[in-house]
C-alpha positions as CSV (number, residue, x, y, z in Angstrom):
1,X,38.9,-48.2,26.7
2,X,38.4,-44.5,26.0
3,X,40.5,-41.7,24.8
4,X,40.4,-38.9,27.4
5,X,41.7,-35.3,27.3
6,X,41.3,-33.4,30.5
7,X,41.4,-29.6,30.6
8,X,43.3,-28.6,33.7
9,X,43.8,-25.4,35.7
10,X,43.5,-22.1,33.7
11,X,42.1,-24.0,30.8
12,X,45.4,-25.5,29.9
13,X,45.0,-29.0,28.4
14,X,46.8,-32.0,29.8
15,X,46.4,-35.5,28.5
16,X,45.2,-37.8,31.2
17,X,45.2,-40.9,29.0
18,X,45.2,-41.5,25.3
19,X,44.3,-44.8,23.8
20,X,41.7,-45.6,21.2
21,X,39.9,-48.9,21.1
22,X,36.2,-48.7,20.3
23,X,34.2,-45.6,21.3
24,X,36.0,-42.5,22.4
25,X,35.2,-39.7,24.8
26,X,36.5,-36.3,25.9
27,X,36.1,-35.2,29.4
28,X,36.7,-31.5,30.3
29,X,37.0,-31.3,34.1
30,X,38.9,-29.9,37.0
31,X,38.1,-30.0,40.7
32,X,35.4,-27.5,41.5
33,X,35.1,-26.4,37.9
34,X,32.1,-27.2,35.7
35,X,33.0,-29.8,33.2
36,X,31.7,-31.4,30.0
37,X,31.3,-35.0,28.9
38,X,31.4,-35.6,25.2
39,X,30.5,-38.9,23.6
40,X,28.9,-42.2,24.7
41,X,30.1,-43.2,28.2
42,X,32.0,-40.0,28.8
43,X,32.3,-38.9,32.4
44,X,33.3,-35.6,34.1
45,X,32.7,-33.6,37.3
46,X,29.2,-32.9,38.6
47,X,28.2,-29.7,36.8
48,X,28.4,-31.2,33.3
49,X,27.3,-30.7,29.8
50,X,26.8,-33.9,27.8
51,X,27.1,-34.2,24.1
52,X,26.2,-37.5,22.6
53,X,23.3,-39.7,21.7
54,X,21.2,-39.6,24.8
55,X,19.2,-42.5,26.3
56,X,19.1,-45.7,24.4
57,X,22.4,-44.7,22.6
58,X,20.5,-44.4,19.3
59,X,23.1,-43.6,16.7
60,X,21.0,-41.1,14.8
61,X,20.2,-38.9,17.8
62,X,22.2,-35.8,18.9
63,X,22.0,-34.3,22.3
64,X,23.7,-31.3,24.0
65,X,22.8,-30.9,27.6
66,X,22.6,-32.9,30.8
67,X,19.0,-34.0,30.6
68,X,18.3,-33.8,26.9
69,X,16.9,-37.1,25.6
70,X,17.8,-38.8,28.9
71,X,14.8,-41.1,28.8
72,X,14.9,-42.0,25.1
73,X,14.6,-45.7,24.3
74,X,14.1,-46.2,20.6
75,X,13.3,-42.7,19.3
76,X,15.6,-41.8,16.4
77,X,16.8,-38.9,14.3
78,X,16.2,-36.4,17.2
79,X,18.2,-33.3,18.0
80,X,17.9,-32.0,21.6
81,X,19.8,-28.9,22.9
82,X,19.4,-27.8,26.5
83,X,16.8,-29.5,28.7
84,X,14.8,-30.5,25.7
85,X,13.0,-33.8,24.9
86,X,13.6,-35.0,28.5
87,X,10.6,-37.4,28.5
88,X,11.0,-38.6,24.9
89,X,11.0,-42.4,24.7
90,X,9.9,-43.4,21.2
91,X,9.3,-40.1,19.4
92,X,11.5,-39.6,16.2
93,X,12.4,-36.8,13.9
94,X,12.1,-34.1,16.6
95,X,14.2,-31.0,17.0
96,X,14.0,-29.1,20.3
97,X,16.1,-26.3,21.8
98,X,15.8,-24.9,25.3
99,X,13.4,-26.2,27.9
100,X,11.1,-27.4,25.0
101,X,9.1,-30.5,24.2
102,X,9.7,-31.6,27.8
103,X,6.7,-34.0,28.0
104,X,7.0,-35.4,24.5
105,X,7.1,-39.2,24.6
106,X,6.0,-40.5,21.2
107,X,5.3,-37.5,19.1
108,X,7.2,-37.3,15.8
109,X,8.3,-34.5,13.5
110,X,8.0,-31.7,15.9
111,X,10.1,-28.5,16.1
112,X,10.2,-26.5,19.3
113,X,12.4,-23.5,20.0
114,X,12.0,-21.5,23.2
115,X,11.3,-21.9,26.9
116,X,8.3,-24.2,27.4
117,X,7.5,-24.4,23.6
118,X,5.3,-27.5,23.0
119,X,6.0,-28.3,26.7
120,X,3.0,-30.5,27.4
121,X,2.9,-32.2,24.0
122,X,3.0,-36.0,24.7
123,X,2.1,-37.6,21.4
124,X,1.2,-34.8,19.0
125,X,3.1,-34.8,15.7
126,X,4.0,-32.3,13.0
127,X,3.9,-29.2,15.2
128,X,6.2,-26.2,15.0
129,X,6.5,-23.8,17.9
130,X,9.0,-20.9,18.1
131,X,8.8,-18.6,21.1
132,X,8.4,-18.6,24.8
133,X,5.3,-20.6,25.7
134,X,4.4,-21.2,22.1
135,X,1.9,-24.1,21.9
136,X,2.9,-24.8,25.6
137,X,-0.3,-26.8,26.4
138,X,-0.7,-28.5,23.0
139,X,-1.5,-32.2,22.9
140,X,-2.5,-32.7,19.2
141,X,-0.9,-32.5,15.7
142,X,-0.4,-30.1,12.9
143,X,-0.2,-26.7,14.6
144,X,2.2,-23.9,13.9
145,X,2.9,-21.1,16.4
146,X,5.5,-18.4,15.7
147,X,5.9,-15.8,18.5
148,X,5.9,-15.6,22.3
149,X,2.7,-17.0,23.8
150,X,1.2,-17.9,20.4
151,X,-1.4,-20.6,20.8
152,X,-0.3,-21.0,24.4
153,X,-3.5,-22.5,25.7
154,X,-4.3,-24.7,22.7
155,X,-4.9,-28.2,23.9
156,X,-7.0,-30.1,21.3
157,X,-7.4,-27.6,18.4
158,X,-5.6,-28.8,15.3
159,X,-4.5,-27.3,12.0
160,X,-4.0,-23.8,13.4
161,X,-1.5,-21.3,12.3
162,X,-0.6,-18.4,14.6
163,X,2.1,-15.8,13.7
164,X,2.8,-13.0,16.2
165,X,3.0,-12.6,19.9
166,X,-0.1,-13.9,21.7
167,X,-1.8,-14.8,18.4
168,X,-4.6,-17.3,19.1
169,X,-3.3,-17.2,22.6
170,X,-6.5,-18.3,24.4
171,X,-7.6,-20.8,21.6
172,X,-8.2,-24.1,23.4
173,X,-10.2,-26.3,21.0
174,X,-10.7,-24.2,17.9
175,X,-9.5,-25.9,14.6
176,X,-8.3,-24.6,11.3
177,X,-7.7,-21.0,12.3
178,X,-5.2,-18.5,10.8
179,X,-4.0,-15.5,12.9
180,X,-1.3,-13.1,11.8
181,X,-0.2,-10.2,13.9
182,X,0.2,-9.2,17.5
183,X,-2.8,-10.5,19.6
184,X,-4.6,-11.6,16.4
185,X,-7.6,-13.7,17.3
186,X,-6.2,-13.9,20.8
187,X,-9.5,-14.9,22.5
188,X,-10.8,-17.1,19.7
189,X,-12.2,-20.6,20.6
190,X,-14.1,-21.4,17.4
191,X,-13.2,-23.0,14.1
192,X,-12.3,-21.7,10.6
193,X,-11.4,-18.1,11.4
194,X,-9.0,-15.7,9.8
195,X,-7.5,-12.8,11.8
196,X,-4.9,-10.3,10.5
197,X,-3.7,-7.6,12.9
198,X,-5.1,-6.8,16.4
């Protein structure tokens, strides 16, 4: 049995039912109005926001969003906000906000913030991407991209650090590069380079 509070017309609360045995949920809903489902097993109207554990009901996961962590099975200690970590199944210790880390399945310890940040990462671990399209095509581990379009086209290059919009943007396979500044080393494809500024 669940505890349920329903927000009615004009945002005024009315208690639909209230009894606590086991897990509890709060459903905010009204006919034709977007609602929210909070907790394991919570239900609301069609246009919903879910807050809870996500797929697999792993106690250490937190999700806010309809599709966040929806395919999770055993991944733990993840935080997903928005349509983040949608494909994650076993990956753990990930934090994603926005439409980020969408393809991640088993990668661990990744942080992605921004639309399509680390979007194609499936199993890469230890990556940090902040900004629209930052590390969007990445498939490997240990890269850091701060800035819109930083390391966007990187696929197999590892141990790169890009700070600034479009820094190392076209790098695909280059490893161990450091680029700081707007468009720094934008067209680089080689290893062991340092670029500061344009």
